[in-house]
C-alpha positions as a Markdown table, in Angstrom:
| # | Residue | x | y | z |
|---|---|---|---|---|
| 1 | Unk | 0.0 | 0.0 | 0.0 |
| 2 | Unk | 1.0 | 3.6 | -0.5 |
| 3 | Unk | 1.2 | 5.9 | 2.6 |
| 4 | Unk | 1.7 | 9.7 | 2.9 |
| 5 | Unk | 3.4 | 10.9 | 6.1 |
| 6 | Unk | 3.1 | 14.6 | 7.0 |
| 7 | Unk | 5.9 | 16.2 | 9.0 |
| 8 | Unk | 9.6 | 17.0 | 9.3 |
| 9 | Unk | 10.7 | 16.4 | 12.9 |
| 10 | Unk | 12.4 | 13.7 | 14.8 |
| 11 | Unk | 9.0 | 12.2 | 15.6 |
| 12 | Unk | 8.2 | 11.9 | 11.9 |
| 13 | Unk | 11.6 | 10.4 | 11.1 |
| 14 | Unk | 11.0 | 7.7 | 13.7 |
| 15 | Unk | 7.5 | 7.0 | 12.3 |
| 16 | Unk | 8.9 | 6.9 | 8.7 |
| 17 | Unk | 11.7 | 4.5 | 9.9 |
| 18 | Unk | 9.1 | 2.2 | 11.5 |
| 19 | Unk | 6.6 | 2.3 | 8.6 |
| 20 | Unk | 9.4 | 1.6 | 6.1 |
| 21 | Unk | 10.0 | -1.7 | 7.8 |
| 22 | Unk | 6.5 | -3.0 | 7.0 |
| 23 | Unk | 6.0 | -5.7 | 4.4 |
| 24 | Unk | 2.6 | -4.1 | 3.7 |
| 25 | Unk | 4.3 | -0.9 | 2.4 |
| 26 | Unk | 4.7 | -0.2 | -1.3 |
| 27 | Unk | 5.7 | 3.4 | -1.3 |
| 28 | Unk | 6.1 | 5.9 | 1.5 |
| 29 | Unk | 5.7 | 9.5 | 0.5 |
| 30 | Unk | 7.0 | 12.1 | 3.0 |
| 31 | Unk | 6.3 | 15.8 | 3.1 |
| 32 | Unk | 8.2 | 17.9 | 3.8 |
| 33 | Unk | 10.7 | 15.6 | 5.4 |
| 34 | Unk | 14.2 | 16.5 | 6.6 |
| 35 | Unk | 17.8 | 15.9 | 5.8 |
| 36 | Unk | 17.8 | 12.3 | 7.1 |
| 37 | Unk | 14.4 | 10.9 | 5.9 |
| 38 | Unk | 15.2 | 10.1 | 2.3 |
| 39 | Unk | 16.4 | 6.7 | 3.2 |
| 40 | Unk | 12.9 | 5.9 | 4.5 |
| 41 | Unk | 10.8 | 7.0 | 1.5 |
| 42 | Unk | 10.2 | 9.5 | -1.3 |
| 43 | Unk | 10.5 | 13.1 | -0.2 |
| 44 | Unk | 7.9 | 15.4 | -1.9 |
| 45 | Unk | 7.2 | 19.1 | -1.7 |
| 46 | Unk | 3.6 | 19.6 | -0.7 |
| 47 | Unk | 2.1 | 22.6 | 0.9 |
| 48 | Unk | 0.3 | 20.8 | 3.7 |
| 49 | Unk | -1.7 | 24.0 | 4.5 |
| 50 | Unk | -3.3 | 23.5 | 1.1 |
| 51 | Unk | -5.6 | 20.7 | 1.9 |
| 52 | Unk | -6.9 | 20.4 | -1.6 |
| 53 | Unk | -3.4 | 19.9 | -2.9 |
| 54 | Unk | -2.8 | 17.2 | -0.3 |
| 55 | Unk | -6.0 | 15.4 | -1.3 |
| 56 | Unk | -5.2 | 15.7 | -5.0 |
| 57 | Unk | -1.8 | 14.2 | -4.4 |
| 58 | Unk | -3.2 | 11.3 | -2.4 |
| 59 | Unk | -5.7 | 10.6 | -5.2 |
| 60 | Unk | -3.2 | 10.8 | -8.0 |
| 61 | Unk | -0.8 | 8.5 | -6.2 |
| 62 | Unk | -3.3 | 5.9 | -4.8 |
| 63 | Unk | -2.5 | 6.8 | -1.2 |
| 64 | Unk | -4.4 | 4.5 | 1.1 |
| 65 | Unk | -3.5 | 6.1 | 4.4 |
| 66 | Unk | -2.3 | 9.6 | 5.4 |
| 67 | Unk | -0.4 | 9.8 | 8.7 |
| 68 | Unk | -0.3 | 13.3 | 10.2 |
| 69 | Unk | 2.7 | 13.7 | 12.6 |
| 70 | Unk | 2.6 | 17.3 | 14.0 |
| 71 | Unk | -0.2 | 19.1 | 15.8 |
| 72 | Unk | -0.6 | 22.1 | 13.5 |
| 73 | Unk | -2.2 | 20.3 | 10.5 |
| 74 | Unk | -4.5 | 18.5 | 12.9 |
| 75 | Unk | -5.7 | 21.6 | 14.6 |
| 76 | Unk | -6.1 | 23.1 | 11.1 |
| 77 | Unk | -8.5 | 20.3 | 10.1 |
| 78 | Unk | -6.5 | 18.3 | 7.6 |
| 79 | Unk | -8.0 | 15.1 | 9.0 |
| 80 | Unk | -11.5 | 16.5 | 8.5 |
| 81 | Unk | -10.9 | 17.3 | 4.8 |
| 82 | Unk | -9.3 | 13.9 | 4.1 |
| 83 | Unk | -12.3 | 12.2 | 5.7 |
| 84 | Unk | -14.7 | 14.1 | 3.4 |
| 85 | Unk | -12.6 | 13.0 | 0.5 |
| 86 | Unk | -12.8 | 9.3 | 1.7 |
| 87 | Unk | -9.1 | 9.1 | 2.3 |
| 88 | Unk | -8.2 | 7.2 | 5.5 |
| 89 | Unk | -6.2 | 9.2 | 8.0 |
| 90 | Unk | -4.4 | 8.6 | 11.2 |
| 91 | Unk | -5.0 | 11.6 | 13.3 |
| 92 | Unk | -7.9 | 13.3 | 15.1 |
| 93 | Unk | -10.3 | 15.9 | 13.6 |
| 94 | Unk | -9.8 | 19.5 | 14.5 |
| 95 | Unk | -12.7 | 19.3 | 16.9 |
| 96 | Unk | -11.0 | 16.5 | 18.7 |
| 97 | Unk | -7.5 | 17.9 | 18.4 |
| 98 | Unk | -8.7 | 20.9 | 20.5 |
| 99 | Unk | -7.5 | 18.7 | 23.4 |
| 100 | Unk | -4.1 | 20.0 | 22.5 |
| 101 | Unk | -5.2 | 23.2 | 20.7 |
| 102 | Unk | -6.8 | 24.7 | 23.8 |
| 103 | Unk | -5.4 | 24.0 | 27.3 |
| 104 | Unk | -8.5 | 25.7 | 28.8 |
| 105 | Unk | -10.8 | 23.4 | 26.9 |
| 106 | Unk | -9.0 | 20.4 | 28.3 |
| 107 | Unk | -9.1 | 21.8 | 31.8 |
| 108 | Unk | -12.8 | 22.2 | 31.5 |
| 109 | Unk | -13.2 | 18.6 | 30.4 |
| 110 | Unk | -11.2 | 17.6 | 33.5 |
| 111 | Unk | -13.6 | 19.6 | 35.7 |
| 112 | Unk | -16.7 | 18.2 | 34.1 |
| 113 | Unk | -15.6 | 14.6 | 34.2 |
| 114 | Unk | -13.7 | 14.5 | 37.5 |
| 115 | Unk | -10.4 | 13.9 | 35.9 |
| 116 | Unk | -7.5 | 14.6 | 38.4 |
| 117 | Unk | -5.6 | 17.7 | 37.4 |
| 118 | Unk | -4.3 | 20.9 | 39.0 |
| 119 | Unk | -6.6 | 23.7 | 40.2 |
| 120 | Unk | -6.9 | 26.3 | 37.4 |
| 121 | Unk | -8.5 | 29.4 | 36.1 |
| 122 | Unk | -8.9 | 30.9 | 32.5 |
| 123 | Unk | -8.4 | 34.5 | 31.6 |
| 124 | Unk | -8.8 | 36.7 | 28.4 |
| 125 | Unk | -7.3 | 39.9 | 29.9 |
| 126 | Unk | -4.1 | 40.6 | 31.8 |
| 127 | Unk | -5.6 | 42.5 | 34.7 |
| 128 | Unk | -7.9 | 39.7 | 35.8 |
| 129 | Unk | -5.1 | 37.2 | 35.5 |
| 130 | Unk | -2.8 | 39.4 | 37.6 |
| 131 | Unk | -5.5 | 39.8 | 40.3 |
| 132 | Unk | -5.8 | 36.0 | 40.4 |
| 133 | Unk | -2.0 | 35.6 | 40.8 |
| 134 | Unk | -2.0 | 38.1 | 43.6 |
| 135 | Unk | -4.7 | 36.1 | 45.4 |
| 136 | Unk | -3.1 | 32.7 | 44.8 |
| 137 | Unk | 0.5 | 33.6 | 45.3 |
| 138 | Unk | 3.6 | 31.8 | 43.8 |
| 139 | Unk | 5.0 | 29.5 | 42.7 |
| 140 | Unk | 2.4 | 29.2 | 40.0 |
| 141 | Unk | 2.1 | 28.0 | 36.4 |
| 142 | Unk | 1.2 | 30.4 | 33.6 |
| 143 | Unk | 0.3 | 28.9 | 30.2 |
| 144 | Unk | -0.6 | 30.2 | 26.8 |
| 145 | Unk | -3.9 | 28.6 | 25.9 |
| 146 | Unk | -3.0 | 27.6 | 22.3 |
| 147 | Unk | -0.2 | 25.9 | 20.4 |
| 148 | Unk | 3.2 | 27.3 | 21.3 |
| 149 | Unk | 5.6 | 24.6 | 20.1 |
| 150 | Unk | 6.1 | 23.3 | 23.6 |
| 151 | Unk | 7.3 | 26.7 | 24.9 |
| 152 | Unk | 4.1 | 28.4 | 26.1 |
| 153 | Unk | 4.4 | 27.2 | 29.7 |
| 154 | Unk | 6.2 | 29.4 | 32.3 |
| 155 | Unk | 6.9 | 27.9 | 35.8 |
| 156 | Unk | 6.8 | 31.2 | 37.7 |
| 157 | Unk | 8.7 | 30.9 | 41.0 |
| 158 | Unk | 7.7 | 34.4 | 42.2 |
| 159 | Unk | 4.7 | 36.7 | 41.8 |
| 160 | Unk | 6.9 | 39.1 | 39.8 |
| 161 | Unk | 7.8 | 36.2 | 37.4 |
| 162 | Unk | 4.1 | 35.4 | 37.1 |
| 163 | Unk | 3.1 | 38.9 | 36.3 |
| 164 | Unk | 5.9 | 39.2 | 33.8 |
| 165 | Unk | 4.8 | 36.0 | 32.1 |
| 166 | Unk | 1.2 | 37.2 | 31.8 |
| 167 | Unk | 2.4 | 40.4 | 30.1 |
| 168 | Unk | 4.6 | 38.3 | 27.8 |
| 169 | Unk | 1.8 | 36.1 | 26.7 |
| 170 | Unk | -0.8 | 38.8 | 26.3 |
| 171 | Unk | 1.8 | 41.0 | 24.7 |
| 172 | Unk | 2.1 | 38.6 | 21.7 |
| 173 | Unk | 5.2 | 36.5 | 22.4 |
| 174 | Unk | 3.3 | 33.4 | 21.4 |
| 175 | Unk | 1.1 | 34.9 | 18.7 |
| 176 | Unk | -2.5 | 33.7 | 18.6 |
| 177 | Unk | -1.7 | 31.0 | 21.2 |
| 178 | Unk | -1.7 | 33.8 | 23.8 |
| 179 | Unk | -5.2 | 35.1 | 23.2 |
| 180 | Unk | -6.1 | 33.4 | 26.5 |
| 181 | Unk | -4.1 | 32.5 | 29.5 |
| 182 | Unk | -4.6 | 29.4 | 31.8 |
| 183 | Unk | -3.2 | 29.7 | 35.3 |
| 184 | Unk | -2.6 | 26.6 | 37.4 |
| 185 | Unk | -1.4 | 25.6 | 40.8 |
| 186 | Unk | 2.0 | 24.1 | 40.9 |
| 187 | Unk | 2.0 | 20.3 | 41.1 |
| 188 | Unk | 5.0 | 18.6 | 42.7 |
| 189 | Unk | 6.2 | 15.1 | 41.8 |
| 190 | Unk | 7.7 | 13.2 | 38.9 |
| 191 | Unk | 6.5 | 13.6 | 35.3 |
| 192 | Unk | 5.7 | 10.8 | 32.9 |
| 193 | Unk | 4.5 | 10.5 | 29.4 |
| 194 | Unk | 1.6 | 8.1 | 28.7 |
| 195 | Unk | 0.3 | 7.2 | 25.2 |
| 196 | Unk | -2.7 | 5.3 | 23.9 |
| 197 | Unk | -4.0 | 4.6 | 20.5 |
| 198 | Unk | -7.8 | 5.0 | 20.3 |
| 199 | Unk | -10.4 | 4.8 | 17.5 |
| 200 | Unk | -12.9 | 6.5 | 19.6 |
| 201 | Unk | -14.1 | 3.2 | 21.2 |
| 202 | Unk | -11.1 | 1.1 | 22.1 |
| 203 | Unk | -8.1 | 2.4 | 24.0 |
| 204 | Unk | -4.8 | 0.6 | 23.5 |
| 205 | Unk | -2.1 | 1.7 | 25.9 |
| 206 | Unk | 1.5 | 1.8 | 24.6 |
| 207 | Unk | 4.6 | 1.3 | 26.6 |
| 208 | Unk | 5.6 | 4.0 | 29.1 |
| 209 | Unk | 8.2 | 6.8 | 28.6 |
| 210 | Unk | 9.6 | 9.7 | 30.4 |
| 211 | Unk | 10.7 | 13.0 | 28.8 |
| 212 | Unk | 13.2 | 15.7 | 30.0 |
| 213 | Unk | 11.7 | 19.1 | 29.4 |
| 214 | Unk | 14.4 | 21.4 | 30.9 |
| 215 | Unk | 17.2 | 22.5 | 28.6 |
| 216 | Unk | 20.2 | 21.8 | 31.0 |
| 217 | Unk | 21.5 | 19.0 | 33.1 |
| 218 | Unk | 19.9 | 18.5 | 36.4 |
| 219 | Unk | 16.5 | 19.7 | 35.0 |
| 220 | Unk | 17.7 | 23.3 | 35.1 |
| 221 | Unk | 16.8 | 26.2 | 32.8 |
| 222 | Unk | 13.7 | 26.9 | 30.7 |
| 223 | Unk | 11.3 | 24.4 | 29.4 |
| 224 | Unk | 11.8 | 23.1 | 25.8 |
| 225 | Unk | 10.0 | 20.8 | 23.4 |
| 226 | Unk | 12.0 | 18.0 | 25.0 |
| 227 | Unk | 15.8 | 17.3 | 25.4 |
| 228 | Unk | 15.6 | 13.5 | 25.6 |
| 229 | Unk | 13.5 | 10.5 | 26.7 |
| 230 | Unk | 13.6 | 6.9 | 27.7 |
| 231 | Unk | 11.3 | 3.9 | 27.7 |
| 232 | Unk | 10.1 | 2.2 | 29.9 |
| 233 | Unk | 9.6 | 4.6 | 32.7 |
| 234 | Unk | 10.1 | 2.5 | 35.9 |
| 235 | Unk | 8.0 | 4.9 | 37.9 |
| 236 | Unk | 4.9 | 3.9 | 35.9 |
| 237 | Unk | 3.9 | 0.7 | 37.7 |
| 238 | Unk | 1.1 | -1.6 | 36.4 |
| 239 | Unk | -1.2 | -0.1 | 39.1 |
| 240 | Unk | -0.5 | 3.5 | 38.0 |
| 241 | Unk | -1.1 | 2.5 | 34.4 |
| 242 | Unk | -4.5 | 1.0 | 35.3 |
| 243 | Unk | -5.3 | 4.1 | 37.3 |
| 244 | Unk | -4.3 | 6.4 | 34.5 |
| 245 | Unk | -6.5 | 4.5 | 32.1 |
| 246 | Unk | -9.5 | 4.4 | 34.4 |
| 247 | Unk | -9.3 | 7.9 | 35.8 |
| 248 | Unk | -7.9 | 10.0 | 33.0 |
| 249 | Unk | -7.8 | 8.4 | 29.5 |
| 250 | Unk | -11.2 | 6.6 | 29.4 |
| 251 | Unk | -13.2 | 9.5 | 30.8 |
| 252 | Unk | -11.6 | 11.8 | 28.3 |
| 253 | Unk | -12.5 | 9.5 | 25.4 |
| 254 | Unk | -16.0 | 9.3 | 26.8 |
| 255 | Unk | -16.2 | 13.1 | 27.1 |
| 256 | Unk | -15.2 | 13.6 | 23.4 |
| 257 | Unk | -17.8 | 11.1 | 22.3 |
| 258 | Unk | -20.4 | 12.8 | 24.5 |
| 259 | Unk | -19.6 | 16.0 | 22.7 |
| 260 | Unk | -20.1 | 14.4 | 19.3 |
| 261 | Unk | -16.4 | 14.8 | 18.4 |
| 262 | Unk | -14.9 | 11.3 | 18.9 |
| 263 | Unk | -11.1 | 11.2 | 19.3 |
| 264 | Unk | -9.3 | 8.9 | 16.8 |
| 265 | Unk | -5.5 | 8.8 | 16.8 |
| 266 | Unk | -2.7 | 8.8 | 19.4 |
| 267 | Unk | -3.6 | 10.5 | 22.6 |
| 268 | Unk | -0.6 | 11.7 | 24.7 |
| 269 | Unk | -1.1 | 12.5 | 28.3 |
| 270 | Unk | 1.5 | 14.4 | 30.2 |
| 271 | Unk | 1.2 | 13.3 | 33.8 |
| 272 | Unk | 2.5 | 14.5 | 37.1 |
| 273 | Unk | 2.7 | 11.7 | 39.7 |
| 274 | Unk | 2.0 | 13.5 | 42.9 |
| 275 | Unk | 2.5 | 11.7 | 46.3 |
| 276 | Unk | 0.6 | 11.9 | 49.6 |
| 277 | Unk | 1.2 | 9.6 | 52.5 |
| 278 | Unk | 3.5 | 7.4 | 50.3 |
| 279 | Unk | 0.7 | 6.9 | 47.6 |
| 280 | Unk | 1.4 | 8.2 | 44.1 |
| 281 | Unk | -1.5 | 9.6 | 42.1 |
| 282 | Unk | -1.4 | 10.4 | 38.4 |
| 283 | Unk | -2.7 | 13.9 | 37.6 |
| 284 | Unk | -3.1 | 15.3 | 34.1 |
| 285 | Unk | -0.8 | 18.2 | 33.1 |
| 286 | Unk | -2.0 | 18.5 | 29.5 |
| 287 | Unk | -2.9 | 16.5 | 26.4 |
| 288 | Unk | -1.2 | 16.3 | 23.1 |
| 289 | Unk | -3.0 | 15.1 | 20.0 |
| 290 | Unk | 0.0 | 13.4 | 18.5 |
| 291 | Unk | 3.0 | 11.3 | 19.4 |
| 292 | Unk | 5.5 | 13.1 | 21.7 |
| 293 | Unk | 8.8 | 14.3 | 20.4 |
| 294 | Unk | 11.2 | 12.8 | 21.5 |
| 295 | Unk | 9.2 | 10.0 | 23.1 |
| 296 | Unk | 8.1 | 8.7 | 19.7 |
| 297 | Unk | 11.7 | 7.9 | 18.9 |
| 298 | Unk | 12.1 | 5.5 | 21.9 |
| 299 | Unk | 8.6 | 4.0 | 21.4 |
| 300 | Unk | 9.4 | 3.2 | 17.7 |
| 301 | Unk | 12.7 | 1.6 | 18.7 |
| 302 | Unk | 10.9 | -0.7 | 21.1 |
| 303 | Unk | 7.9 | -1.6 | 19.0 |
| 304 | Unk | 8.3 | -5.2 | 17.6 |
| 305 | Unk | 5.0 | -5.3 | 15.8 |
| 306 | Unk | 4.3 | -4.0 | 12.3 |
| 307 | Unk | 2.9 | -0.5 | 12.9 |
| 308 | Unk | 0.8 | -0.2 | 9.7 |
| 309 | Unk | -2.1 | -2.5 | 10.9 |
| 310 | Unk | -2.4 | -0.5 | 14.1 |
| 311 | Unk | -2.5 | 2.9 | 12.2 |
| 312 | Unk | -5.1 | 1.5 | 9.8 |
| 313 | Unk | -7.2 | 0.1 | 12.6 |
| 314 | Unk | -7.3 | 3.5 | 14.3 |
| 315 | Unk | -8.4 | 5.1 | 11.1 |
| 316 | Unk | -11.0 | 2.4 | 10.3 |
| 317 | Unk | -12.4 | 2.0 | 13.8 |
| 318 | Unk | -11.2 | -1.6 | 14.3 |
| 319 | Unk | -8.6 | -1.1 | 17.0 |
| 320 | Unk | -10.2 | -3.9 | 19.1 |
| 321 | Unk | -8.6 | -6.4 | 16.6 |
| 322 | Unk | -5.0 | -5.1 | 17.3 |
| 323 | Unk | -2.4 | -6.1 | 19.8 |
| 324 | Unk | 1.1 | -4.8 | 19.9 |
| 325 | Unk | 4.3 | -6.6 | 20.8 |
| 326 | Unk | 7.2 | -4.7 | 22.4 |
| 327 | Unk | 10.9 | -5.4 | 23.0 |
| 328 | Unk | 11.8 | -5.7 | 26.7 |
| 329 | Unk | 15.0 | -3.8 | 26.0 |
| 330 | Unk | 14.9 | -0.2 | 27.0 |
| 331 | Unk | 15.6 | 2.7 | 24.6 |
| 332 | Unk | 16.9 | 6.1 | 25.3 |
| 333 | Unk | 17.2 | 9.1 | 23.0 |
| 334 | Unk | 19.3 | 12.3 | 23.5 |
| 335 | Unk | 18.4 | 15.5 | 21.7 |
| 336 | Unk | 21.3 | 17.4 | 20.1 |
| 337 | Unk | 20.2 | 21.1 | 19.8 |
| 338 | Unk | 21.7 | 24.2 | 18.3 |
| 339 | Unk | 23.5 | 26.4 | 20.8 |
| 340 | Unk | 21.2 | 29.1 | 22.0 |
| 341 | Unk | 18.1 | 26.9 | 21.9 |
| 342 | Unk | 15.4 | 27.4 | 23.2 |
| 343 | Unk | 16.1 | 31.1 | 22.7 |
| 344 | Unk | 17.7 | 32.5 | 19.5 |
| 345 | Unk | 20.2 | 30.5 | 17.6 |
| 346 | Unk | 22.1 | 30.5 | 14.3 |
| 347 | Unk | 21.1 | 28.3 | 11.4 |
| 348 | Unk | 23.1 | 26.6 | 8.7 |
| 349 | Unk | 26.0 | 25.0 | 10.6 |
| 350 | Unk | 27.3 | 21.7 | 9.1 |
| 351 | Unk | 27.1 | 18.4 | 11.0 |
| 352 | Unk | 29.7 | 15.8 | 10.4 |
| 353 | Unk | 30.3 | 12.2 | 11.6 |
| 354 | Unk | 26.8 | 11.0 | 11.1 |
| 355 | Unk | 27.9 | 8.1 | 9.0 |
| 356 | Unk | 30.2 | 6.9 | 11.9 |
| 357 | Unk | 27.3 | 7.2 | 14.3 |
| 358 | Unk | 25.0 | 5.2 | 12.0 |
| 359 | Unk | 27.5 | 2.4 | 11.8 |
| 360 | Unk | 27.5 | 1.8 | 15.5 |
| 361 | Unk | 25.5 | -1.1 | 16.9 |
| 362 | Unk | 22.4 | -0.6 | 18.9 |
| 363 | Unk | 22.0 | 3.0 | 17.8 |
| 364 | Unk | 19.8 | 5.0 | 15.5 |
| 365 | Unk | 20.1 | 8.7 | 14.6 |
| 366 | Unk | 16.8 | 10.4 | 13.9 |
| 367 | Unk | 16.9 | 13.8 | 12.2 |
| 368 | Unk | 14.7 | 16.7 | 13.1 |
| 369 | Unk | 15.9 | 20.3 | 12.2 |
| 370 | Unk | 18.2 | 19.3 | 9.3 |
| 371 | Unk | 18.4 | 19.7 | 5.6 |
| 372 | Unk | 20.6 | 18.1 | 3.0 |
| 373 | Unk | 22.5 | 20.6 | 0.9 |
| 374 | Unk | 25.2 | 19.8 | -1.7 |
| 375 | Unk | 25.7 | 16.4 | 0.0 |
| 376 | Unk | 26.1 | 18.0 | 3.4 |
| 377 | Unk | 23.8 | 17.9 | 6.5 |
| 378 | Unk | 23.0 | 21.4 | 7.8 |
| 379 | Unk | 21.3 | 22.4 | 11.0 |
| 380 | Unk | 18.2 | 24.5 | 10.4 |
| 381 | Unk | 16.3 | 24.2 | 13.6 |
| 382 | Unk | 16.6 | 24.3 | 17.4 |
| 383 | Unk | 16.3 | 20.6 | 18.1 |
| 384 | Unk | 18.3 | 19.0 | 15.4 |
| 385 | Unk | 19.1 | 15.3 | 16.0 |
| 386 | Unk | 17.7 | 12.5 | 18.2 |
| 387 | Unk | 20.5 | 10.1 | 18.9 |
| 388 | Unk | 18.9 | 6.9 | 20.2 |
| 389 | Unk | 20.4 | 3.9 | 21.8 |
| 390 | Unk | 19.0 | 0.5 | 22.9 |
| 391 | Unk | 20.4 | -2.0 | 25.4 |
| 392 | Unk | 19.6 | -4.6 | 28.0 |
| 393 | Unk | 19.3 | -1.9 | 30.6 |
| 394 | Unk | 18.6 | 1.8 | 30.6 |
| 395 | Unk | 22.2 | 2.4 | 31.6 |
| 396 | Unk | 23.3 | 0.4 | 28.5 |
| 397 | Unk | 20.9 | 2.2 | 26.2 |
| 398 | Unk | 22.2 | 5.5 | 27.6 |
| 399 | Unk | 25.8 | 4.4 | 27.0 |
| 400 | Unk | 25.1 | 3.5 | 23.4 |
| 401 | Unk | 23.4 | 6.8 | 22.7 |
| 402 | Unk | 26.2 | 8.9 | 24.1 |
| 403 | Unk | 28.8 | 6.7 | 22.4 |
| 404 | Unk | 27.2 | 7.8 | 19.1 |
| 405 | Unk | 27.0 | 11.4 | 20.2 |
| 406 | Unk | 30.7 | 11.4 | 20.8 |
| 407 | Unk | 31.5 | 10.6 | 17.2 |
| 408 | Unk | 29.3 | 13.3 | 15.8 |
| 409 | Unk | 31.2 | 16.5 | 14.9 |
| 410 | Unk | 29.1 | 19.6 | 15.4 |
| 411 | Unk | 30.7 | 22.7 | 17.0 |
| 412 | Unk | 27.4 | 24.6 | 17.1 |
| 413 | Unk | 25.5 | 21.8 | 18.9 |
| 414 | Unk | 25.0 | 20.8 | 22.5 |
| 415 | Unk | 23.1 | 18.2 | 24.5 |
| 416 | Unk | 22.3 | 17.2 | 28.0 |
| 417 | Unk | 24.6 | 14.6 | 29.4 |
| 418 | Unk | 22.2 | 13.2 | 32.0 |
| 419 | Unk | 19.3 | 11.8 | 30.1 |
| 420 | Unk | 17.8 | 8.9 | 32.0 |
| 421 | Unk | 19.1 | 10.1 | 35.4 |
| 422 | Unk | 15.9 | 9.5 | 37.2 |
| 423 | Unk | 15.7 | 5.8 | 36.2 |
| 424 | Unk | 19.4 | 5.3 | 36.9 |
| 425 | Unk | 19.0 | 6.9 | 40.3 |
| 426 | Unk | 16.9 | 4.2 | 41.3 |
């Protein structure tokens, strides 16, 4: 069968790498792709904001499934238009993708369906938001309501920081995403990433993972889109997985059905595992309407099953027929980013040594913000590479990932050197 994959990040490279392994695949088209994805399929230049062009390409090339990787096309309704054109699609409609597109919407779902989450309030003007902060105090969490590429969350340690964040968001730093602000109490605990596939009826949990949001070692510095991840996350016990399904995932899927906007795709719950009297409780931080990046990379490395039947089953509403097999070996990925990220950074620096890294055993380099130019790989984004290792233990997977990083030559790049520290701590 022919498949069209939309996206250009490390998440999409990992999906392309996994899809390309399937015996069911004839041709994989990728748009827009990146500097490392041509080995997985045929790179094409489609304007994915032009839905009619995407539909026409799919019809002209007998595409039987479109897989949408990033959130922006989902929130823009690409899945809706593909459905109208009778082209199967993996990814939720814009009405369902609002779970990521509006943090306030998701918080209201939590309130209405008794889903455990932080206390919150929503604001459309700065003065009311500031009054709330003055009443609640700090530390407190200030969020832009809409899509902000993983950067619209400010952990304000002081009231002064919170008031500054409110001015920043309403002042346009995050564009339309900042038309509304969500303010939440600060939750304390350990974060985990939890993924399920759902066709709107059946919910199939994937293996667990844990992300590292802060830019520097020791979880210091500003939040990012993610600086590394590993799977499994030892903190997510079978009991916590069952509790997350029962108290968070299943009520959310039920809520979306009740609203007449069933959710079909991968649902990614960012969790905070709070603790009281020695008992951990998962609370929802936020939802994403797509695979996490960089969590997708470690999930794809561990997935033993053919991914295409699962993607098709989600699109066709037959997920109850699917089971997935996973490797017991852990996987760990380290993000290599351009110096200056998540703030301003220079583009166009050359990366060398990737061939040496690819030749190492138990390692896979997934590209994100790269392009191939005159046979050279250039960095064109903030998060640029996802260097991923596997091993019998998390420590071994970590060692394999950093062994590959150490043969990559990139003066303008940097990475954290402690990915996986929580699991290794114990």
